N, C-alpha and C positions, 0 to 999 in steps of 0.2 A: 797756102802762104810759103812753105818751105821752098819749093818750086821756084814760085815768083820772085821771094826776096833773093835767090840763089842768081837767078837771071837777071834781075836789076844789079846786083853786085858786080856781074860778069860785064852787063852792057856798059856800066859808067867807069869800068875799070877800077872800081874800089879792091876787086880782087883779079889778080894777074897769075894765068899759070905759064910755065916756062920750062917744061920737062927736060928740055935740051939743053939749056943754059941757066943753072940754078942761081938762085938769090941766096944773098947772106943775110942771116936776121942778124938782129943786134947782139944776140946770145954767141953768133958764130957759127950757128948751125946752118947748113946748105940745105936750101930747100926749094922744092921746084913750083911753089905757090906763094906769093906774097899777097897780105891782107893789109888794106889802109881806108879802113872805114871814115877816115874824117872826109874823105871825098864825098861821102853821102851828103854832107852839109850843103853842098854846092846843087843838091838837085832836089828842088821842094816836095816832088811826087814820092822820090824813093825815102826821103827822111820823114816824111808823114806815112807812108806805110809800115817803116821801121816803127815808129812810134805807135802807131793803133796795133801793130803784131806786139810789141811789148806789152802794152796795157791788156791784150787780150791774154798773155801768158800770166800776167799778174793777177787779173780777174780771176780766172780759172784756177789759179794754184795758190796765191797768195793774197786773196782777197782781205785779209784782216791786217794789211799793210798801214803802216803809219807816217812811215818817212820814206822818201826816196833818194838813195844814195848813190851817187855818181863817182866812178874812178878816176883820178886823173892821169891823164887830160882828155883822152878820147871818148871816156863814158860820162862827161859832163855835160855837154849839150844835150845829148840822149835823155839823160836824167832830168834835164831841165824841160823838154818838150812833154815827157810823160807825167811829171809832178805837175805842171801847168795844167794838162788836161785833166788829171784827176783830182785837183785842187788839194794836192797835198805838200807838207813841209819838204824842203829838199836840202841836202849838204852834199859835200864831196870829200873824198878822201884822196889825199897826196901819198906819194909812196913813202914819204919818211917826214917827220916833223920838220917845221921851218926852223932856220938856225938863228931866226931873230924874233924880235915882236915878242908875242906871246907865245911862240913856237909850235903854233898849233898843226896838226896833223889833218885834223878834220875841220872843216870851213863850213858855215851856214847853219842851220838848224839843228837843237838839241836832239841829240838819240838816245840820250840814257833813259833806261825802261820803256823804251819805244820799239814796237815792231818793224824792223827795217829790211827792205829789198835793195840788193845792190845792183847797179845796172852798168855793165862793161860792155866795151864794144866788140872785143875778140878775146875768145880762150884759146890760147895756145899750150903751155902747160901748165895753167891755171895760178902760177905764182902772184899774179898783180893782183886778181881778184881774192884769193886767201889773206894776201897782204891787208887789204882793204877791210876784211871780213874780221880779221884779227884787230885791228884797229878799233874797228867799232865796237866789236866784244870788249874790248879794253876798257872803251868809255863808258860800257853800262848798255850798251843796245842789245837787243835781240834781234839778230840776223836771222830772218826766216827764209832766205833764199836769195839766189843771183840769177837774173837774166842777162843774157846778151846777143847781139846781132849774129855771130858766127861762131862756129868751133873747127878745128883741125880733126876733133876727134882723137886726141892723143891719148893713149893709157896712162899716160903721166899725170894730166889733168884729172881722170876719174878716181886716179887713186889720191891725188891731194884733196879733191872735193869730199871724198868718202871719210880721210882721216880728219878733215876739219868738221866733218858730220855737218854740213851744209849743202841743200840739194842745188842743182843749177840746170837751167835750161836755156835753148837757144832759138832762135829764129830760122835758121838754117845752118847746114853743117858741109862737111867735106865731102862726103858720101853725093848727097844730094846735088851740089855744085858740079861734081864731076860727072853726072848722069846729064844735069843740062848741059854743061859744056861740050859734051858727045852729039848730044840732039842740035845744038847750035852748029856742030861743025867747027868747033875752036881745037878740038884735039882728036888724035887717032887712037887707034886701039893700043897701038904700043905707047902712045902719052900714057894712057890709063893704066897700064901694067906698070910704069915707071911711077906715076903717081900714086898708085895703090902699095906697091913696094917699098917707098919711102915712108909713108905714114906707119905702116906695118911695121917698121923696123926701130921706130922710135918708141 
């Protein structure tokens, strides 16, 4: 499944590799890879495979889940697909509270006293996931895990999740994606060296 998801992400260009002409992330980081999993929404077969993969991770590792929570904005649709299939309540978490109305940061199902799994589209440094976890905990939820479509495998993310004491799992990852890209002839041996050196320096 890991390689199949990686191939799908490459095929629909939800993940793009450009070792010779770096992308600029919103954080300012120069990167040879760019991931936009919102693109998966336009491909029913891919998004269904992602939904079923996330459900499999949840059933195997967090079977006592009571509420599914999506991170705003890209985690929301996948959380909706998963919660619908599992027939579970769902909510989503904003990056910060609204400045108007009830000033909610969490919208949807009540999570106080509930076991919650957070669904994220992408884990880079882990910052947005941990923000959601902390907001849910503040609201009285017991966050039992985070599941995501893809991770860059950055050490910073491992450190943040360890510090927050919450486990995370992903359908696919950077290393598997590079292997698939090489098999598909999308990158060269020199490209692989560049890609691995970039990831290992962060």
